[in-house]
C-alpha positions in Angstrom: 0.0 0.0 0.0 1.6 3.3 -1.1 -0.8 5.6 0.9 0.3 6.7 4.3 -1.5 8.8 6.9 0.5 11.4 8.9 -1.1 13.0 11.9 1.9 14.5 13.8 3.3 17.9 13.2 6.7 16.4 14.3 6.8 13.9 11.5 10.0 14.5 9.5 8.4 14.3 6.1 5.7 16.8 7.2 8.4 19.1 8.4 10.1 18.9 5.0 6.8 19.7 3.3 6.3 22.7 5.5 9.8 23.9 4.6 9.1 23.5 0.9 5.8 25.4 1.2 7.2 28.3 3.1 10.8 28.8 1.8 12.0 29.8 -1.6 15.5 28.9 -0.5 14.4 25.4 0.4 12.7 25.0 -3.0 15.8 26.1 -4.9 18.2 24.0 -2.7 16.2 20.8 -3.0 15.3 21.2 -6.6 11.6 20.6 -5.7 8.5 22.6 -5.5 4.7 22.2 -4.8 1.8 22.1 -7.2 -1.2 23.3 -5.3 -4.7 22.3 -6.5 -6.4 20.0 -8.9 -5.9 22.1 -12.0 -2.1 22.2 -11.7 -1.8 18.6 -10.7 -4.0 17.4 -13.6 -1.9 19.5 -16.0 1.3 17.9 -14.7 -0.2 14.4 -15.1 -1.3 15.3 -18.7 2.0 16.9 -19.9 4.7 15.4 -17.7 3.6 12.2 -15.9 3.6 11.0 -12.3 5.0 13.1 -9.4 7.3 11.8 -6.8 4.8 12.5 -4.0 1.0 13.2 -3.8 -0.4 14.9 -0.7 -4.2 15.0 0.1 -6.3 16.1 3.1 -8.5 13.7 4.8 -11.7 15.5 3.7 -10.5 15.8 0.0 -10.2 12.0 -0.3 -14.0 11.9 -1.0 -13.8 14.5 -3.8 -14.3 12.7 -7.2 -11.4 14.3 -9.0 -9.0 13.7 -6.0 -10.2 10.1 -5.7 -9.5 9.6 -9.4 -6.0 11.1 -9.1 -5.3 9.1 -6.0 -6.3 5.9 -7.7 -4.1 6.7 -10.7 -1.2 7.4 -8.3 -1.7 4.1 -6.5 -1.8 2.3 -9.8 1.5 3.8 -10.8 3.0 3.2 -7.3 3.4 6.9 -6.6 3.9 7.7 -2.9 0.8 9.3 -1.4 0.3 11.1 1.9 -3.0 11.7 3.7 -3.0 14.6 6.2 -5.6 15.9 8.7 -7.2 19.0 7.3 -5.5 21.3 9.8 -2.0 20.1 8.9 -2.8 20.2 5.2 -3.9 23.9 5.4 -0.5 24.9 6.7 1.0 23.7 3.4 -1.5 25.3 1.0 -1.7 28.9 -0.2 -5.0 28.4 -2.0 -8.2 29.6 -0.3 -11.3 27.5 -0.8 -9.5 25.1 -3.1 -9.5 21.3 -3.3 -6.9 19.9 -1.0 -4.5 18.2 -3.4 -0.7 18.8 -3.7 2.0 17.3 -5.8 5.7 17.5 -4.9 7.6 17.7 -8.1 11.2 18.0 -9.2 11.9 21.3 -10.9 13.4 20.7 -14.4 17.2 21.2 -14.8 17.7 22.0 -18.5 21.0 22.9 -20.1 21.1 26.4 -21.7 21.2 26.5 -25.5 24.3 28.1 -26.9 22.3 30.4 -29.2 18.7 31.7 -29.8 17.3 30.1 -33.0 13.5 30.1 -32.3 11.0 32.5 -30.9 11.7 33.0 -27.2 11.0 35.3 -24.2 13.8 37.0 -22.3 13.0 38.5 -18.9 15.4 41.0 -17.3 15.0 41.4 -13.6 11.2 40.8 -13.6 10.2 41.0 -9.9 6.5 40.2 -9.5 5.5 36.5 -9.4 2.0 37.3 -10.8 3.5 39.1 -13.8 6.0 36.2 -14.5 3.2 33.6 -14.3 1.0 35.6 -16.6 3.8 36.0 -19.2 4.5 32.3 -19.1 0.8 31.6 -19.7 0.6 34.0 -22.6 3.8 32.6 -24.1 2.6 29.1 -24.0 -0.8 30.1 -25.5 1.0 31.9 -28.3 3.1 28.8 -29.1 6.4 30.2 -27.8 8.5 27.4 -26.4 11.4 28.9 -24.4 11.7 31.5 -21.6 15.0 32.8 -20.3 15.2 34.5 -16.9 18.0 36.7 -15.7 19.5 36.1 -12.2 17.3 38.9 -10.8 14.0 37.6 -12.1 11.5 35.9 -9.7 11.9 32.2 -9.2 9.9 30.6 -12.0 8.9 27.5 -9.9 7.5 29.3 -6.9 3.9 28.4 -5.9 2.7 31.9 -6.8 4.2 31.8 -10.3 2.9 28.3 -10.8 -0.6 29.3 -9.9 -0.6 32.4 -12.1 0.8 30.4 -15.1 -2.0 27.8 -14.8 0.0 24.8 -16.1 2.0 26.7 -18.8 5.3 25.6 -17.1 4.7 22.1 -18.5 4.6 23.4 -22.1 7.7 25.5 -21.9 11.5 25.2 -21.5 12.3 27.6 -18.7 15.9 28.6 -18.1 17.0 30.5 -15.0 20.1 32.5 -14.0 20.8 33.2 -17.7 23.4 35.8 -18.8 21.0 37.6 -21.2 23.7 39.8 -22.7 25.7 36.7 -23.7 22.6 35.1 -25.1 21.7 38.1 -27.1 25.2 38.3 -28.6 24.7 34.8 -29.9 21.1 35.2 -31.2 20.4 34.3 -34.8 16.9 35.8 -34.6 15.9 39.4 -34.3 15.5 40.8 -30.7 12.5 42.9 -30.0 12.3 45.1 -26.9 9.3 47.2 -25.9 10.0 50.8 -24.9 7.5 53.7 -24.4 10.1 56.0 -25.9 10.5 54.0 -29.2 9.5 55.6 -32.5 8.7 52.4 -34.2 5.4 50.8 -33.5 4.9 47.1 -32.7 2.6 46.7 -35.7 5.2 48.0 -38.2 7.7 45.1 -37.8 7.7 41.6 -39.5 6.7 39.0 -36.9 6.0 36.2 -39.2 9.6 35.0 -38.5 10.9 33.9 -35.1 11.9 36.7 -32.8 13.3 37.0 -29.2 11.0 39.2 -27.0 12.8 41.2 -24.4 11.0 42.5 -21.3 12.3 44.1 -18.2 11.7 45.2 -14.6 8.2 46.5 -13.8 9.4 50.0 -12.9 12.8 50.4 -14.7 12.2 48.5 -17.8 14.9 46.7 -19.7 18.5 47.5 -18.6 20.2 50.0 -21.0 23.0 47.6 -21.9 20.5 44.9 -23.0 18.3 47.5 -24.7 21.3 48.5 -26.8 21.5 44.9 -28.1 17.9 44.8 -29.3 17.4 44.7 -33.1 14.1 46.6 -32.7 12.8 48.9 -29.9 9.0 49.2 -30.3 6.2 51.0 -28.7 2.6 49.7 -28.2 0.2 52.4 -29.3 -2.6 53.2 -26.9 -5.4 55.8 -26.8 -6.0 56.2 -23.1 -4.3 58.7 -20.9 -1.9 56.3 -19.3 1.9 56.2 -19.5 2.4 52.6 -20.3 0.9 49.1 -20.0 1.7 46.5 -17.3 4.6 44.3 -18.4 2.4 41.2 -18.5 -0.2 43.0 -20.6 2.5 44.3 -22.9 3.9 40.8 -23.4 0.4 39.4 -24.3 -0.1 42.2 -26.8 3.2 41.4 -28.4 2.8 37.6 -28.5 -0.6 37.8 -30.0 0.4 40.3 -32.6 2.9 37.7 -33.7 0.1 35.1 -33.7 -2.1 37.4 -35.8 0.7 38.0 -38.4 1.5 34.3 -38.6 -2.2 33.2 -39.0 -3.6 36.2 -40.8 
């Protein structure tokens, strides 16, 4: 039987789960993270496979979707843990959700030597919600790779995972990337958004692969990286606002590329 009940807060495995749930440093060091909720866990099963560990609350066992996932995990001999509701809630950041967690290994992918296909480059992007939204838009637009600078939020944090809604499992995500070096070896045009640019987004050819470059929410793309861009483009808007949120800007750019490719 690969389902075990844990009722003590002093259980060593439970302590490790609490550490993973609460500490970004623990997640980075262990190379593991938590998927919180049925949607993310189901997306993982669909696109990746079985997790190393499945965690469920006592009450959630009766939920049809959870029961189905538990049965599948049992069939595949995945380790499963049942927790009292009170202990489970300490691990979860989802309010009013269905009590299901997967512990997964975060992918360790070797960085490519050069950019040859459409990709997203993120320079010092700080907000986990923005990062997750950009990952979701990139996956929806058919972009396959995202490169994050050392100052960018940890892509596999629970907040980013929830915002991306399963997009992680459709993307190759590279972290701690030297973006300047990557841009020097790009064989595709690099497009950066800037509110000061004279060229408009809709004036450039996006039928070919491009590397999209976005920066910090307040400061934008660093000047040294901006100087390496093939194009600096502005997104036209009619309202009396200075600029769009970086996640909104990214979505506009990605789907202008989709429009040009499919139009």
